[in-house]
N, C-alpha and C positions, 0 to 999 in steps of 0.2 A: 579421832574426832573433837572436832572446832564448837565457841561455843558464840551466838550474834549476842548484840548487845541489845538488851531492852530496859525500861527506864524505872520500871519499881516489879516485886516481885508478884505470882502470876494470884487473882485475887483468889480464883479457883483452885483451892490447891490437889483436889483430888487428880492421881495420876501423875503428881511432881516429887524426888526428892530432892531435896534441898543441901546444901554440903557449902561451909566457909570456900571463898576463893582466896587459896596460898599465892602471896606474891614472891615466888621464884622460880628457878628453870621448871620448865618441862621437859618431862623425861621419860621415856615409854624403857623399860628393864627386861633385859633380854638374858633367861638361864638354864641352861645346857646342862648338868653334872657341875662342875668346873671351867665352865666355860659363862663368860660372863660378856654385857654388852652395856653401856648407858649408854642410848642415842637421842639425840635430841630432839626438838620440832621439826628441825630443817634435813633432819636424818643424817649431824655430826655426831660423832663419837664424845661422850665426854668423860671417859673413863680418866684420862689421864690430867683433869685437871680437881679428880676428889676422890685423892687415892684410899683417903679412910673410912670408904662407904665400902672398900670391896670387899673384908674380913663378914661385916657384919649383916651383907648380903646375901655369902656365901652360909654363911653360917645360919641365915635365920629364914630364907626362902627357898620351897619345894625346889627337888630337883632340877623339874621342867617345869618353868612358867613363861607369861611373860604380864607383866602388871607396869599400867600407869600410872603414873603418880608428880610430885614436883619434890625438886630439891631445894631444901632455903636452910638459912644459919639463922638461928636463935639466937638472938643477944639477952638484953638487959630490960627485958619484960615486951619486947619485940621482934620481926624481921629485919633483920638489917640486907637489904639490897645490894645496899652500895658492898656490905662484906663478900658475898657473893662474884659478883664482878669480877671483883678482884683475882679471883681464882684464873679467868682467862686470860692466862702469863704464859708465854713460852717459854718459860725458865723452870726448868723442875725441881730445882729446889726454893727458888720460890715458894712455886706452888703449896712442900711440904710442906716448907717454914708457917704459911696461911692453913693447910691441914690442921697446923697442930694451935696452934693460935685461937684460929674459931671453925670449928671441926661442924661437919654440913652434916645434916640431916634429909630421910626421905617421908616424905605425906604420901601414900596408896591410896589410892580413891576409885584404881578398876582393875578386871582381871581378866584379861581379854585370852588366854590361854593354862592352863592345868592340865600336864602329865602327857595323856594323847586326845585332853579334850579343846577342841576350837569354842571357846565362847561367843567368838562377836556375832553371831546371832540370835545368842540367846536374847532372851528382853532384860532391863538394868536388875532386878529384882532380882534373876536369879546370880546374877554374875556379882552382884553386892550381899549376896547370901556364900556364895564362895569366897570370895575373899575374908568376911569376915569369922569366915572355916580359918584357910589356908592361914591366917594371920593372928589366931583366936590370942599366941601367948607371944604375941612381936615385943620387941622390947626396945627402947630407944641404942640408937639413932634410928630408928626406922620406927615409923607409928599411918597407925589407921587414921583417916578423916573421920568427924565425927559427920554426920547424917541422920532428917530428920524428914518427917511425911508429916510435920505439926509448919506450920506459915507461921503463927505466931513466934516459933523458935526461931526459925528464919528473919525473920524480920526483928527479935532480940541481939540474934548473931548478927545484921546488918548493919545495927544499930551502935554495938558495941567493940566487936572485933576490931573495928579500925586503927586504936588508938594501936594495935597491935601488929599494926603493919600488913594485913589482914585486906587484900583486894576489892571485898564484896560479896556476896553467896552466887552462887551457882544453882543454875533448875537442870535436875536429867529426867527426860518421864522412863517412869517406871518402868515402861510397856517393848520403851523404845530398844534398838539391837545397838550394839557399835558400829557405828558409820564414821569410818574415817575420810578425814578432808571433807565433812559435811557439818555445817553449822547444827547442828540439831538442839544441841543442851541451850541455855540460856545463860547471861550472865545479865546483874545487874550490880552494875559499882555507883560512887558516891562521883557526884560531877556542883560543885559551885560556881561562885561566880566571883569576880574580885578583879578591879581594877588596876591597871600594868598602864608602869611608863613605857613607851617603846623607844628605845635607846638605839636602833639600826636595824637592818634586815637583812638577807640573804638574796641573792640571784638566785632565782630556781635554775637547776642544773641544766633542761632546757631554754634557758630565754636569757641569758648573760646580758642586761641590758633591755631588754624587751621586758622584762613577768617575774616578780617579786615570787622567792618560794618561802621565805619566811620570816615573822617579824622577832628581833631580839626584846624579850619583857625586860624589864625590872622593878623592884621592891626597894622602898628608902628602909634600912634595918634604924635601931635606938640612937644609932651612931652619927646617923644622915647621911651612912652612901648607899648611893646604889650600888645593889646588890644585881647580878644577870640570876632570874629563877629558873628560864629558859626560852619557849620560841612557841609560835603561834603559828601555824599553818592549815594544811588542811584547804588554799582558798580555790573555787575554779578559777579555770584558763582565763574569762573572762578576766575575773577580779584579780587578779594578777599582776594583767596588763594595766589594768584600772590605776593598780596601785604606786605603778612606776609612776605617772603622771604625778599622781598626789601625793605621793614621798619629793615629787623633786624640787620645791619652795624645801622643804624643811632641810636637804643634802646641805645646803646652801654655808658655806665655814661650820660646817660641825663638829669640827674636831678640837675649835676653839673653846677651850673651860668644857667639854664634853670629861663625863668622871670617868668614862671608859678611853682615853686618848692610847692612855698605855698600852692598850690593848692594841693599837694599830706595829709595837717593836714584836716584831719574830720570833725574836728570843725569849720574849715575854709569853707570847704565846704557847710557844712551844714546853712552857714549864711550870702550865695553871690550864684551870677548865673555866676559858677565857673564849665567848667568841672570837670563832677561829684556832683556837687552841688544836694542835693532834692530840688523837690519843690510840691506842690500842683500837679500841670500837670504831674510829674513823677513819684508820687509814685507808689511803689514799682518794678521798671526799675532800675538794674542794670547802671549806669553810672558810674564806675568805669573808670579810663582809660589811656596809658598807655605814658610816652614822648618820647617822641625825640630830637636829638639834633638838631639844630636854624639854618638848614641850607640845608631845603629842601622847592622849590615852589613852587607851585603851579596855575595854571590859572584853573579858576573858571566861569562859568556862572550866573546868578544872578537873580532874579527879583527885587525888590527896597531892599532899607536899612529900618527898624526901629529903628529911635533914630544914635545909633554907633554898631548894628549890622543885619545882612541878615533877612529878615522878614521872609523867607519860607529858606527850604536848597536848598546847592550851590552843581552844579553838575559841574563831574571832565570833564575837557577837553582835559590838557597834563603836560605832569611837562616842568618846568623855567630851565633845567639847568645853562642856560644863565645871570638870575636875582639875586643879590645877597637882600641878603634879605630885608638887608635895606632897598631896594628899596621898599618894600611894605606900603606903607604909604597910610591914608585914601585920600589922596591926589588926589591919579587917580579915584576916582570916579565921575562920575555925579552927580553932585548938581541939582537937578532940581529947581526952585524955584515956594513955594507957590501962586496958584492962591486963588481969595478972594473965600473962601468953599460959602463964601453970596451970588453968584451966582447961584450957582446951592441948595442951599440949607438955604434957606433964613433965620430961623429964629432958633437956634442953641438950647432954651432951651422951 
């Protein structure tokens, strides 16, 4: 069951149930006696990456059930998505070490099957009641997500919980069934704007030399160093072609004095998170990049930061020819103070 994005929490809260939007790995967990399967949103098994969850799941879940939830890792006062991504590693020994250092948790938010009952056609109000019943005595590292029918509470969550690494608010129709592959839930996520330096670009996968795929974005840190913070993409086909002509003058002699010039070196790329650098997430993808002179400034929309980078793709809004590139610093970003995660996640171990 998926969600479509909207700009704000529904003004008429009647008929909606609200939950925090957890920033982790979506998981459907199947349990049949001693058999257990953790399945990702795209149908892949996740069991081997989170071995520490097997015993608590078998110990606390009903003998026959299917539950929907999110795998998260809670650090010091916030969720740690970077720590979560490190788990997708081919070496079992590495996964075991990370599981001991930063154990994962599961937050449950829906119940699809219990014993011999298929609940998918039941309204969410019934599924939530059953979920609360079967998880009444749940203990860490398993958790039941908070839920409310009160819009003011949901708005408060949306405002305060972001600093703890939560991703927004989900709204579910109280009377709605569980609809696989359909966007019948709503997700309300944070979006802000930021002026960034354009340090380069990548060609579109189907348009080498004729269509731009994404712009590489940078911000200056306190030491005056231009840091790569993410990419701006999601252009129309016409815009991709237009950008080729627009960027052409800025490509001339672009590597001279370019702050990312060293990134053109293949060995440097392979050993760091730089434009063009490979990782296990990008295996098989062409991440080579084309530099442009550090003169262009673009205003983009973004959701939130993960460390010193944008958590998701940024979206193009407009060019800023009126703004000097040196003014594109981290200081312009809105910093949300972290809420004590324990208020909604009582025990992260």
